[in-house]
FIMARDREN-532088 format. One record per atom (N, C-alpha, C): x, y, z. Coordinates in steps of 0.1 Angstrom, whole numbers, plus 5000, padded with zeros to 4 digits. Layout:
% FIMARDREN-532088
XYZ;...
END
This chain:
% FIMARDREN-532088
891033214320;890333124330;888833144329;888333264328;886933294327;886333234314;887133234303;886633174291;886533024292;887532964299;887432824301;886232784310;886032874320;884932844329;883532854322;883432954313;882232964305;881932854296;883032794290;882932674282;882432564290;883032554303;882532444312;881032454316;880632584317;879232614321;878332564310;878732594297;877932554286;877732404285;878732334290;878732184289;877832124300;877432204310;876632154321;875132134316;874632024319;873231994315;872332044326;871432134322;870532184332;869132114332;868932014323;867731944323;867631844335;866431784337;866231694347;867231574346;867731524357;868631414357;868031284353;868831204346;868231074341;868130974352;868930984363;868830894374;867730924384;867330824391;866330844401;866930894414;866130934423;866630984436;867530884443;867030754444;867730654451;869030624444;869030624430;870230594423;871230704425;870730834425;871630944427;872330944441;871530904451;872030904465;873130794466;872830674459;873830564460;875130614453;875030684441;876230724435;876930834443;876230924449;876831024457;877530964469;876930874476;877530804488;878830734483;878730664472;879830584467;881030674464;880630784457;881730884453;882330944465;881630984475;882231054486;883130954494;882630834495;883530734502;884830714495;884830704482;886030694474;886830824475;886230934475;886931064476;887731074489;887131024500;887831034513;888730924516;888530804510;889330684514;890230624503;890030664491;890730594480;891630694473;892630644465;893530724458;892930784445;891930714440;891330754427;889830744428;889130824420;887730834419;887330804405;886330724402;885930684389;885130804383;885130814369;884330904362;882830864361;882630724361;881330674361;881230564371;880030544377;879730444387;878530364383;878530234386;877230164384;876230204395;875030234392;874130294401;872930194405;873130074401;872029974404;872229924419;871129884424;871229834438;872129704439;872129624429;872929504429;874429544430;874829644422;876229684422;876629744436;875729824442;876029884455;876129774466;875229674465;875229564475;876529484473;876929464460;878129384458;879329464464;879329594463;880429674468;880429664484;879329674490;879229674504;879629534509;879329434502;879829294506;881329284505;881829344494;883329344493;884029424504;883429534508;884029614519;884029534532;882929464535;882829384547;883929274546;884129214534;885229114532;886529174535;886729304531;888029374533;888329384548;887329404556;887529414571;888029284576;887529174571;888029044576;889329014569;889529064558;890829054551;891929114559;891729234564;892729304573;893029214586;891929164591;892129074603;892928944599;892628894587;893428774583;894828804581;895228924576;896628964575;897328974588;896629024598;897129024612;897328874617;896328794613;896528654617;897728584610;897928614597;899128554591;900428604597;900428734601;901628784608;901828714621;900828694629;900928624642;901328484639;900728424629;901028284626;902528264622;903028364615;904428364611;905328364623;904928434634;905728444646;905628314654;904428254656;904328144665;904328014658;904328004645;904327874639;905627794641;905627664641;906827594643;907727604631;909027644633;909927654621;910027534613;910127544600;910127424591;911327334594;912527394598;913627304600;913427224613;912627274622;912327194634;911227094631;910427124621;909327024617;909926904611;911126904607;911726784600;911926674610;912026704623;912226604633;911026524635;911126414642;910026314643;909126364655;908026434651;907026474661;905626444655;904726424664;903326404659;902826534653;902026524642;901726644634;900826734642;900026684651;899126774660;899626774674;900826724677;901326724690;902226844692;902326894705;903227004708;904626954707;905527034701;906926994700;907727014712;907327104721;907927124734;909327164732;910227094738;911727124738;912427064726;911627004717;912326934705;913127034697;912627154695;913227254687;914527314693;914727284706;915927334713;917227264709;917027154701;918227084696;918127054681;919327054675;919327014661;919126864659;919026824647;918826684644;920026594649;921226664651;922426594656;922526604672;921526664678;921526684692;922226794698;922626894690;923327014695;922327114700;922527174711;921527274716;921627404708;920427464706;920327594698;919527694707;919827814705;919127924712;917827964705;916727964712;915428004707;914828114715;913728174710;913128294717;912428254729;912028124731;911228084742;909728094740;909328144729;907828154726;907328014724;906027994728;905427864725;905027854710;905327734705;905027714690;903727644689;903027684678;901727614674;902127484667;901527374672;901827244665;901627254650;902427174643;902427184628;901127164622;900327064626;899027034621;898127154623;898027194635;897027304638;897527434631;898827454629;899327564621;898827564607;898927444601;898427424587;896927454586;896127404595;894727424595;894427574596;895027644606;894827784607;895327864595;896427824589;896927894577;895927874566;895327764564;894427734553;893127824555;892627834568;891427914570;891728064567;892928114571;893228244569;893328274554;893828174546;893928194532;892628194525;891628124531;890328134525;889728274527;889928334538;889428464541;890128564531;891428544529;892128634520;891628624506;891428504502;891028474488;889628524485;888728524496;887428574494;887428724490;888228804496;888328944493;888728964478;889728884474;890228904460;889128854450;888428744453;887328704444;886128794444;885828854455;884728954455;885129084447;886329124448;886829234441;886829204426;887229084422;887229044408;885829044402;884928994410;883528994406;882929134404;883229224413;882729354412;883329424400;884629404398;885229474386;884729424373;884629294371;884329234359;882829244355;882029234365;880529234363;879929374362;880429464370;879729594371;880629714365;881929714366;882729824362;883129814348;883529694344;884029674330;882829674320;881629664325;880429674316;880029824314;880629914321;880230054319;880830114306;880330224302;880830284290;881130434294;882430474294;883530384291;883930294303;884730194300;885030094310;885930154321;885630124333;886330174345;887130064352;888330104356;889130014364;889130054379;888030004385;887930034400;888929954408;889129824405;890129744411;891029694399;892329684402;893229634392;893129484391;892829434379;892629294377;894029224379;895129294375;896429234376;896829214391;896529314399;896729304413;895929194419;894629174415;893829074420;894328934417;894728924404;895228794400;896528754407;897428864409;898628844417;898328794431;897328854437;896928814451;896428664451;895628634441;895128494440;896228394438;897228434430;898328354427;899128324440;899328434448;900028414461;899328314470;897928324470;897128234478;897328094473;897228074460;897427944454;898827884457;899827974456;901227924459;901327884474;900727954483;900827914497;900027784500;898927774493;898127644495;898927524490;899527544478;900427434473;901527404482;902127514488;903227494498;902727414510;901527444515;900927364526;900827224523;900327194510;900127054506;901426984505;902427044500;903826984498;904426964512;904227054521;904827044535;904126934542;902826924541;902126814548;902526674543;902826674530;903126544523;904626504525;905526594523;906926554523;907726604535;907226694543;907926754554;909326804551;909426894541;910826944537;911327044548;912527074546;913227174556;912927314552;912527334540;912327474534;910927494529;910327604533;908927644528;909027764520;908027774510;907927894502;906727984507;906127954518;905028034522;905328184525;906628204529;906928344532;906928424519;907228364507;907128444495;905628484492;904728394494;903328424492;902828534502;903228514514;902728614524;903328754521;904628754518;905228884514;904528944502;904228864492;903428914481;902128974484;901428914494;900128964498;900329094506;901329094514;901629224521;902029334512;902629304501;903029404491;901829474484;900629414485;899429474479;898829574488;899329594500;898829694509;898929834503;897929914504;898030054498;899230134502;899630124515;900830194519;902130154511;902230024509;903429974502;903330024487;902230014481;902030054467;902330204466;901830284475;902130434474;903530464476;904230404486;905630434488;906530374477;906030264471;906830204460;906930304449;905930384446;905930484436;907030594440;907030624452;908130724457;909530664455;909730544459;911030474457;911330474442;910430434434;910630434419;911030564414;910430674419;910630804414;912030854417;912630804428;914030854431;915130744429;914730644422;915730534420;916930584411;916630674401;917730724393;918730794401;918230884409;919230964418;919930864427;919330764432;919930674441;921030594434;920730544422;921630464415;922830554410;922630684408;923730764404;924730774416;924230794428;925030804440;925730664442;924930554440;925530424442;926630404433;926530454420;927630434411;928830504415;928730624421;929830694426;930430624438;929630564446;930030494458;930930374453;930430294444;931130184439;932430224432;932330344425;933530394418;934530444428;934130464441;935130504451;935730384458;934830284460;935230164468;936230074460;935930054447;936729964439;938130024437;938330144433;939730194432;940530194445;939930224456;940630224469;940930074473;940029984469;940329844472;941429794464;941529834451;942629794443;943929854448;943929984453;945130054458;945529984471;944629944480;944929884492;945529744489;944929674480;945429534476;946929544471;947129634462;948429654456;949529704466;949029784476;949929844485;950229754497;949229684502;949429614515;949629464514;949229404502;949229254501;950629204503;951729264498;953029204499;953829254511;953229334520;953929394531;953929304543;953129194543;953129104554;952229154566;952829204577;952029254588;951129364584;949929364589;949029474586;948129454573;948329344566;947629324554;946329234556;945929214568;944729134570;943529204564;942729124556;941629184549;941929244535;943229244532;943529304519;944529214511;944529084514;945428994507;944928954493;943628954491;943128934478;942229044474;942029054461;941129174456;939729154461;939029034461;937729024467;937629064481;938729014489;938729044503;938929194506;939729264497;939929404498;938629484495;937829434485;936629504482;935629484494;935629364500;934729344511;935129434523;936429444525;936929534536;936529674534;936729724522;936429864519;934929894519;934129794515;932729804516;932229814530;932729734539;932429734553;932829864559;934029914556;934530034562;933730154556;933230144544;932530254538;931130274542;930430164546;929030174548;928630154563;929630124571;929230104585;930230174594;930130154607;931030214617;932130124621;932330014613;933429914616;934729954609;934830074604;936030114597;937330114606;937030134619;938230134629;938829994629;937929894630;938429754631;939129714618;938529764606;939129734593;940529794591;940629914595;941829994592;942929994604;942529944615;943329954627;944729884626;944729764621;945929684620;946929744610;946429784598;947329844588;947829974593;946930054599;947430184604;948430174616;948330064624;949230044635;950630014629;950729934618;951929894612;952530014604;951730084596;952230184587;951430314589;952030414595;951230534598;950830604585;951730604575;951430674563;950230634556;949730504558;948530454552;947330524557;947430594568;946330674574;945930784564;946730834556;946430934546;945430874536;945630754532;944730684522;943330664529;943430614541;942130584548;941330714551;942030824554;941330954557;940731004544;941430994533;940831034520;939630954517;939630824519;938530734516;937330764525;937530784538;936430814547;935830944544;936531044540;936031174537;935131164524;935631094514;934831084502;933530994504;933730884511;932630794512;931630834523;932230844536;931330864547;930831004547;931631104545;931231244547;930431294535;930831254523;930131304511;929131214505;929531094501;928531014493;927430964502;927730914514;926630854522;925730974527;926231084529;925331204532;924431244521;925031224508;924231254497;923031164495;923131044500;922030944499;920831004507;921131044519;920031094528;919531224522;920431314517;920031444512;919131424499;919531324491;918731294479;917331244482;917231154492;915931094496;915131194503;915731284511;914931384518;914331484508;915131524498;914631614488;913531544479;913731424475;912731344468;911431324476;911631294488;910431264496;909631394499;910331504502;909531624504;908831674492;909531664480;908831704468;907631614465;907831484467;906731384465;905631414475;905931434487;904931454498;904131584495;904831684491;904131814489;903231804477;903731744466;902831734454;901731634456;902031524463;901031424466;899931484475;900331564485;899331634494;898431724486;899031804478;898231904470;897331834460;897831724454;896931654444;895831584452;896131524463;895031464471;894031564475;894431684480;893531784485;892631834473;893231864462;892331904450;891431794446;891931674446;891031564442;889931544451;890131554464;889031544474;888031654473;888531774471;887631894469;886831874456;887431824446;886731804433;885731694435;886031584443;885031484445;883931534453;884131614463;883031674471;882131764462;882731834453;881931914444;881031834435;881631724430;880831634422;879631574430;879931534442;878931474451;877831574453;878231704456;877231804458;876331824446;876931824434;876131834422;875231724420;875631594422;874831484421;873631484431;873931524443;872931534454;871831634450;872231754446;871331854443;870431824431;871031754422;870231714410;869231604412;869631514421;868731394423;867731414435;868031504445;867131514456;866231634455;866631734446;865831854445;865831894430;865431804421;865531834407;864731944402;863531974408;862632074403;862632194412;863332194423;863332304433;864232414429;865332384423;866332484420;866432504405;866232614400;866332644386;867732664382;867932694369;869332714364;869932834370;869132934374;869733064379;869633064395;868932974401;868832964415;870132914422;870332944435;871532894442;871332744445;872332664441;872232514444;872432494459;871632394464;871732364478;871232224480;871632164491;871132024495;870032044506;868931974505;867931984515;868231894526;867531914538;867831834550;867331694547;866231674541;865731534538;866731464529;867231534519;868231464510;869531434517;869931524526;871131504533;871031384543;869931374549;869731254559;869731124551;869031124540;869031004531;870430964527;871231074523;872531054518;873430994529;873331054542;874131004553;873830854556;872530824555;872130684558;872830584548;872830624535;873430534525;874930534527;875530654530;876930664531;877530584542;876830584553;877330504565;877030354565;876430314554;876130164552;877430094550;878430154546;879730094543;880430054556;881129944556;881829904568;883129984570;883530064560;884730144561;884430274569;883130314569;882730444575;882230424589;882730524597;882230524611;880730554612;879930484619;878530504618;878030634624;877030694617;876430814621;874930794622;874330814634;872930794635;872130914630;870830904629;869931014624;870031134633;870131114646;870231234655;871431304653;872631234652;873831304649;873931374636;873331314626;873231374612;872431504613;871331504621;870431624623;871231734629;872031694640;872931794647;873831854637;874531774629;875431824619;874831924610;873631884604;872931974595;872532104601;872032104613;871632224620;872832304624;873932244627;875132314631;875632394619;875532344607;876032424596;875032514589;873732474591;872632554586;872332664596;873132774597;873032874607;871832954606;871232974594;870033054592;868732974592;868832844595;867632764596;866832764583;867532774572;866732774559;866332634554;866932534560;866632394556;867432354544;868432434540;869332394529;870732434533;871732364528;873132394529;873732414515;874532514514;875132544501;876432464499;877132494489;878332414485;879432424496;879832534500;880832544510;880432474523;879232494527;878732424540;878732274538;878332224526;878332084524;879732024524;880732094518;882132054519;882632054534;882132144542;882532144556;882032024563;880731984560;880231864566;880931734561;881331734549;882031614543;883331604550;884031714553;885331704560;885131664575;884031694581;883731654595;883531504596;882831454586;882531304588;883731214585;884831274581;886031194580;886531144594;886131224604;886631194617;885931074624;886631004632;886030904640;885730964653;884430994656;884031064668;883030984676;882931024688;881930954697;881431054707;880231034713;879631114722;879631044736;879831124746;879731074760;878831164768;878231104778;877431184788;878431264796;878131394797;879131484802;879331474817;878131464824;878231474839;877931334845;878231324858;878131194865;876731164868;876531044873;875130994876;874531074887;875331154895;874731224906;873731334901;874031384889;873131494883;871731434881;871531314877;870231264874;869631204886;870331134895;869831064906;869631154918;870431254919;870331354931;870431494926;869431544919;869431674912;869531784923;868831774934;868931874944;870331894950;870931784953;872331784958;873231834947;873031804934;873831844923;873832004922;872732064925;872632204923;872832284936;873132214947;873432284959;874632364958;874732464967;875832564966;877132494970;877132404980;878332344984;878932244973;878032174967;878532084956;878932154944;878232274941;878732354930;880132414932;880432444945;881832494948;882732374946;882332254950;883232134948;883432114934;882432124925;882632104911;883532204905;883432324910;884232434904;885732404909;885932354921;887232314926;887832204917;887032114912;887431994904;887732044890;886732124884;886832154870;887632284867;887832364877;888732484875;887932614874;888632724874;888032854874;887632884859;888032814849;887632844836;886232794832;885632724842;884332674839;883232784841;882232774834;881132874835;879832804839;878832874844;877632814849;876632824838;876032704834;874932704824;873632734831;872532744823;871332784829;870832694840;871032564839;870532474849;871532444860;872532524861;873532504872;874632414868;874732374856;875832294851;877132374848;878232314852;879532374849;879932324835;880232414826;880732374813;882032444811;882932384803;884232434800;884232494786;884432624785;884532694772;885632624764;885232594752;886232524743;886132574729;887232564722;887332594708;887832474701;887332464689;887732344680;889132384674;890032294677;891432314671;891932174667;892032144655;892432004651;893931994648;894632084653;896132084650;896932034662;896331994672;897131954684;897431804684;896931734674;897331594672;896631494681;895731544690;895131454700;893631434696;893031514687;891731494683;890731524694;891031624703;890131654714;889831804714;888831844721;888531984722;889532054731;890032164727;891032244735;890232334744;890532324757;889832414766;890532544767;889732644768;890332784769;890932804783;890632714792;891232734806;892332634808;892932584797;893932484799;895132534807;895432664806;896532714813;896232754828;894932734831;894532774845;894132644852;895032584860;894832464867;893732474877;892932374879;891832374889;892432364903;891632384912;892032374926;892532234929;891832134923;892231994925;893631974919;893832024907;895132004901;896232064909;896032184914;897032254923;897432164935;896332114942;896632024953;897431904949;897031844938;897731724933;899131744929;899431864924;900731904920;901631904933;901131954944;901831954956;902031814961;901031734960;901131594965;902131514956;902131544943;903131474935;904531514938;904831634942;906131674946;906531614959;905631604968;905931534981;906131384978;905431324969;905631184966;906931164959;907331264951;908631254944;909731254954;909631344964;910631344975;910731214982;909631154985;909631024991;910330914983;910030914970;910730824961;912230844961;912630964961;914130994961;914730944974;914030964985;914630924998;914630764998;913530704993;913530554993;914630504984;914930574973;915930524964;917330534970;917530644978;918830654985;919030544995;917930505002;918030395012;918330265004;917730244992;917930124985;919330114979;919930224974;921230224969;922330204980;922030254992;922930235003;922730105010;921730025005;921329895011;921029915026;920330015029;919930045043;918430015045;918029955056;916629925058;915830055059;914630045052;913730165052;912930175065;912730295070;911830305082;910430255079;909830195089;908430135087;907430235082;907630365085;906630465081;906630485066;907630445059;907630465044;906530385038;906330265043;905230175037;903830245039;903630305051;902430365053;902230495045;903330565043;903330685034;902930655020;903530545015;903230495001;901730465000;901230395010;899830355010;898930485011;899430585019;898630705020;898530775007;899730785000;899730854987;898830784977;898830644977;898030574968;896530604971;896130614983;894730644986;894430794982;895430884983;895131024979;894931024964;895630944956;895430934941;894030874939;893630774947;892330714945;891230824948;891430904958;890431014961;890331114949;891531134943;891531224931;890631174920;890831044917;890030974907;888530984911;888230954924;886830954928;886231094927;887031204930;886531334929;886131374915;887031334905;886631364891;885431284886;885331164891;884131084887;882931124893;883031204904;881831254910;881231374902;882031434893;881631544886;881331504871;882131424865;881931384851;881631234851;881031194839;880831044838;882130974835;882030844837;883230764835;883630764821;882730754811;883130754797;883730894793;883231004799;883831134797;885231134803;885431084814;886731074821;887630984813;887230874808;888030784801;888430824787;887730924782;888030974768;889331044767;889931084779;891231154779;892331054782;893331054774;894430954776;895130984789;895231104793;895931144805;895131084817;893831084817;893031024828;893130874828;893230814816;893430674815;894730634823;895830704820;897130674826;896930694842;896330804846;896130824860;895330714867;894330674860;893430574866;894130434867;894830394856;895530264857;896630264866;897430374866;898530384876;898130384890;897030454893;896430464906;896030324911;895230254903;894830124907;896030024909;896930034900;898129944901;898929974913;899230104916;899930144928;899230104941;897930124941;897130094953;897229944956;897029864945;897029714947;898429674952;899529734946;900829704949;901129734964;900729854968;900929894982;900229804992;899029764988;898329674997;899029534998;899429484986;900129354986;901429364993;902129474991;903429494998;903229495013;902129545018;901929545032;901529405037;900829325029;900429195033;901429085030;902129105018;903129005014;904429075010;905129125020;906329205017;907429135010;907629005012;908728935006;908428904991;907228894987;906828844974;906828954963;906429074967;906229184958;907129304960;908029294969;908929414972;909729454960;910229354952;911029384940;910229454930;909029404927;908129464917;907629604922;907429624935;907029744941;908029854938;909329824939;910429924936;910329964921;910029864912;909929904898;908729994895;907629964902;906330044900;906430184906;907430214914;907630344918;907830444906;908330384895;908530474883;907230534879;906130464881;904830524877;904630664884;905030664897;904930794904;905730904897;906930864893;907830964886;907131004873;906530914866;905830944853;904731054855;904031044866;903031134869;903631274872;904731274877;905431404879;905931464866;906531374858;907031424845;905931474836;904731414838;903531454830;903231594832;903531654843;903231794846;904131884837;905231834831;906031924823;905331954810;904231894807;903531914794;903132054792;903032134803;902632274803;903732364797;904932314796;906032394791;905932394776;906232514769;906032524755;906932424747;908232424751;909132334744;908732184746;908232144758;907832014760;906631984751;905632074750;904532064742;904832044728;905832114723;906332104709;906831964706;907731914715;908331784713;907231674714;906331684724;905231584725;904431584712;904131704707;903331714695;904031654683;905331674682;906131624672;906131474672;906331414684;906431264685;905031214682;903931274687;902631234685;902331234670;902631344663;902431344649;903131244641;904431214646;905131104639;904530974641;904030944653;903330814655;902030804648;901330914646;900030914640;900130904624;901230964619;901330964604;902330874598;903030794607;904130714602;903630574598;902330554597;901830414594;902330364581;902330454571;902730404557;904230364557;905030454564;906430424564;906730294572;906130284583;906330164592;905830044585;904730054577;904229934570;905229894559;905729994552;906729954541;908029894547;908529954558;909729904564;909429764570;908229744576;907829614582;907829504571;907229534560;907229434549;908629394545;909529484543;910829454539;911529364550;911429404563;912029334573;911429194575;910129184573;909429054573;909928964563;910129014551;910628924540;912028864544;912928954548;914328904551;914328814564;913428844573;913328764585;912828624582;911728614574;911228484571;912228404562;912928474552;913928414544;915028354552;915528424562;916628384570;916228264579;915028264584;914628144592;914528024583;914028034571;913927914562;915227864558;916227954555;917527904550;918527884560;918527954572;919527954582;919127894595;917827854596;917327804609;918027674613;918427664625;919127554630;920627544626;921227644620;922627644616;923527724625;923027824631;923827914640;923727864654;924627784659;924627734673;926127724677;926327724690;927627734696;928527614692;928027494691;928827384689;929127354674;928727444666;928927424652;930427454649;931227354645;932627374643;932927464631;932027484622;932227574611;932427724615;931927754627;931927884632;933227924640;934127824641;935327844649;936227954642;936728044651;937628154647;936828264640;935528264640;934728374635;934428484645;934328604640;934028714650;932628694656;931728624649;930428594654;930528504667;931328404666;931528314678;932328374689;933428444685;934328504695;933728624702;932728684695;932028804701;930828764709;930628634711;929428574719;928128634713;927928624700;926728684694;925728574691;925828454698;924928344694;923528374696;923228464705;921728494708;921128564695;922028624687;921528684674;921628574663;920528494662;920528394652;919228394645;919028294636;917928284627;917128154630;917128114642;916527984645;914927984646;914428104649;912928124648;912728274645;911428304642;911128444637;911528554647;911228544660;911628654669;913128674669;913928564669;915328574670;915928634657;915328594646;915828644633;915428794632;914328824637;913928974637;914929054644;915429004655;916529074662;917729094654;918128994646;919329014637;919129124627;917929134621;917729234611;917529374617;917029384629;916929514636;918329564639;919229474643;920629514645;921229564632;921029484622;921529524609;921029664604;919729684608;919129814604;919729934611;919929914624;920430024632;921930044631;922629934630;924029944628;924429974613;923529964604;923629984590;924329864584;925329804590;925929684585;926829624596;926629494598;927329424608;928029304601;929329314598;930029214590;930129074596;929929074609;930028944616;928928844611;927828894608;926728814603;927028744589;927328824579;927628754566;928828664567;929828694575;931028614576;930628474582;929728474592;929328354598;928428274589;927528344582;926528274573;927328214561;928328274557;929128224545;929728084549;929928064562;930527934566;929527824569;928327864573;927427754578;926227734569;925927834560;924727824551;924827704542;923727644539;923727534529;924127574515;923727704512;924227764499;925227874502;926327864496;927427954499;927028104496;926128124487;925828264483;924828324492;924428254503;923428314512;923828434519;925128454521;925628574527;925328704520;924928684507;924628804499;923328874504;922428804511;921228864516;921528984525;922728984531;923029094540;923429224533;924229224523;924429344515;923229384507;922329284503;921129324496;920229394506;920129344518;919329414528;919829554531;921129574530;921729704532;921229794521;921229754509;920829834498;919329864499;918529764501;917029784500;916529844513;916829794524;916229834537;916929954543;918229944544;919030054551;919130174542;919630154530;919930274521;918730334515;917630264513;916430324507;915330344517;914730234522;913530244530;913830314544;914830274551;915130334564;915530484562;916230514551;916530654548;915330734545;914330674539;913030734537;912330764550;912430674560;911930694573;912530824579;913830834578;914530954583;914031074576;913931064563;913431184555;912031224560;911231124563;909831154568;909831224581;910731184590;910831254603;911331394601;912231414592;912731554590;911631634584;910831584575;909731664569;908731694579;908331604588;907331634598;907831734608;909131724611;909731824621;909731964615;910031974602;910132104595;908732164595;907732084591;906332134591;905932194604;906132114615;905632154628;906532274633;907732274630;908632384634;908132514627;907832514614;907332624607;906032674613;905132584617;903932614623;904132684636;905032634644;905332694657;905932834655;906732854645;907232984643;906233084638;905233044630;904233124625;903133154636;903033064645;902033084656;900633074651;899833154656;898333154653;898033254642;899033314635;898833414625;898433364612;898433224610;898233164597;896733194593;895833164602;894433184599;893633234611;892933344610;892233404621;890733364620;890233334608;888833304607;888533164607;887233124610;886832994610;886132964597;886632844591;885932804578;884732724581;884132674570;882932594572;883132464580;884332404578;884632284586;884632314601;885332414605;885432454619;884132494625;883332574617;881932614621;881032494623;881132394614;880332274615;880732194627;882032174629;882432094641;882132164654;882332304654;881932374666;880432374669;879632394658;878232384660;877732244664;878332144659;878032004663;878331984678;879432034682;879832024696;878832094705;878432214701;877532294709;876132234710;875632174698;874332104698;874331984707;875431914708;875531794717;875631844731;876431944733;876531994747;875232044753;874332094744;873032144749;872232024754;872531904749;871831774753;872631704764;873631774770;874331714781;875431614776;875831624764;876831524758;878031604754;879131534754;880431584750;880931514737;881531594729;882031544716;883531514717;883931394713;885331354712;885631294698;886731324693;887031274680;888531224679;888731134669;890131084667;890431094652;891631114649;892131114635;893631074635;894131034624;895530994623;896331104617;896031144605;896831254598;895931354591;894731374597;893831464590;894131614592;894931644603;895131784606;895731854594;896831804588;897431874576;896531854564;895831744563;894931724551;893831824552;893231864563;892231964564;892632094559;893832134563;894432264559;894632264544;895132154538;895332144524;893932154516;892932084522;891632084515;891032224516;891132294527;890632424528;891332524519;892632514518;893432594508;893032564494;892832444491;892432404477;891032454474;890132444483;888732494481;888732644480;889432714488;889532864487;890132904474;891132834469;891732864456;890732854445;890032734445;889032714434;887932814435;887432844447;886332944448;886733074444;888033114447;888533244443;888433264428;888833154420;888833164406;887433174400;886433114407;885133104401;884133214407;884633304416;883633394423;883033494413;883633524402;883133624393;881933574385;881633444385;880433394378;879233424386;878033444379;876933494386;876133394394;876033264389;875133164396;876033054402;875432994412;876132884419;876432764409;875532734400;875732624391;876932654382;877032784377;878132824369;879432814377;879432864389;880632854398;881032714401;880032624403;880332484405;881032424393;880432444381;881032394369;882432444367;882732564370;884032624368;885032564378;884632544390;885432484400;885732334397;884732264392;885032124387;886032124376;885932214367;886832214355;888232244360;888432334369;889732364374;890232244383;889432184390;889832064399;890331954390;889731934379;890231824370;891631854365;892031984364;893332024359;894432014369;894031994382;895031974393;895332114399;896232114409;896632234416;897432324407;897132454408;897932544400;898932624408;898732624421;899632704430;900132614441;901332644446;901832574458;901232624470;900432554477;899832594489;900032494500;901132414499;901232304508;902032334520;903232264522;903932254534;904832374536;905032444526;905932564528;907432524527;907732424518;909132384517;909832464506;909132554499;909732614487;910932694491;
END
């Protein structure tokens, strides 16, 4: 490794850089943004001002593109269904109740949502497509004009993906023109929209995962088919000629369908019940089938996907961590070369100056993707990491700053307006005791009489907030409110007993509810007398308390003034009081673990939810286009079907919300045979029932199983962390030092630091482990330039050790 490192050192050019300072800063900013936000980083970048401006323009277009995708999704929900548009309505007139009946006058069940008139829907759709196409065109211009002219040529954006997106836009525009002209019953817009959604990064990333485990999935599917077909043949040959008990097995296709339903869903009781009732011995066959299919093969599907996902997730996390660290190293090299070309010699320690860092942050935050950082905050960051006030930050410190700026953070004024408007009262002994009563015994007194809460930076709690060292020591106000909450809980229980027994409540109950509401209002006022509203509002727990207090107070007042109009809703709003009591359980360790697990799932499940959402969107829109207006109670084709006899008419495909309900039921039940049976009888095309088994294979067996695998992986990671406790790392790395110093610098100005992140907690640990591994291999080299070159060489080779989730 040392020999390879020395070879890399020899390849490093120590002469003055060929790029100017401005060009180097542009390249460094562009590289860091791609390092932190993209899956790949280019080896070469265009460094002209025109290229950078074209990129920033593309990024701004991508922001509007994301909004346009949300608009297309909402339009898909509220647009008038094409089958309803066939009826005679004005193109820009509201259809009203027209969609509640078929063309023959039969009533159909709808979601009840208001529909956008056809004409306005077409106008809105066209406008959204213009916004979508603008992003693709700008990406194409940036790729062809600036990146393909580099040497060697770089593929910053895939031209194939861009052309596919433009083709989808063109297809939907043609569909709009055809629909406006001919008013057909069927539209192809859903294909174009699904294609555009498939270009989302989350879908592309998970598609690679699905592709990587397709062979294992098809192997299990082959065994599943190999079990269903022989048992179907055996059931057909055994039961077809016996008369009673042969329902579902009279023909070979019907036997295959029955065995498929019994094998993949919980409907096996209904499938096997009649035959088992007539012939007890057949139960041996059914038991053998259920053991092979349900217990073994279907469990293997989940096991296979769990193993594939965990392997993919671990390798992907390690690769991303090493790539990000490598990108930061390159950015550091570019910055030091362009901002201090003559200051550091070949043997001197490489470092970034404060002036160069500030210019870099200004260029970096020019992108619409990046959360803005002003000059004052950048200075705070630099001084926080530059502990010796040398005016320079080294490689490790620079990487710590780069990891900090991934967060979306904001600053709030810590104390209330009383401190500035009434300083004497603020520092008085009585008000200081009141503030200590509100903030708790863990607060300490600063030099000017301010109470500050000692805090440590910990980014593993999933909330993105500072963890107070006094979190286990409730303040005097919290202790009083805990007693009040218990008394309020007792009142709610007594009121519930009166309601269940249909007994009139004593008049004093209304006054007690009003009194409790005012006590909660006093609690809010007490906290706002000490801290600013923005500081108060930065905590999600305080947001819930504030909103529930205002809602309960208004409800209590209205109940006193208008008892007959709001009494029903007042009983429902009593649940908010119970939620406030349940919230106190968060201090229990087991409750904290479950809350942390659920929070982590919600924060990191965006890719999985996006992938599943795109699949469900496609089948929802397809079913509305092909089955809209076909599933209604008066349809004679549905007679004697389980769908009609089971009163399942509310689960139909007449509009998008109703069809969405059908596919959610299919997803959770895994397979519901009543739907394909009904569709086979009413669909314009007989083969339309096949969309249900296809949905089972694509959505249920693959995508939804991946969601389960994801939840298992997250739980295992958090459970292992819980078992290891705080013994994993005792020291603070450069990232934690920078974040802690940034917080302290802001706190000295009377400001509080708050930050948010989605899934950066695990990523930060992976990046720190990757950086430490690279630094360990290069520490024997004498100069920082040689160590940097060695680390870059090893980063290009990828991770050499498993330092990830601990699934080995």
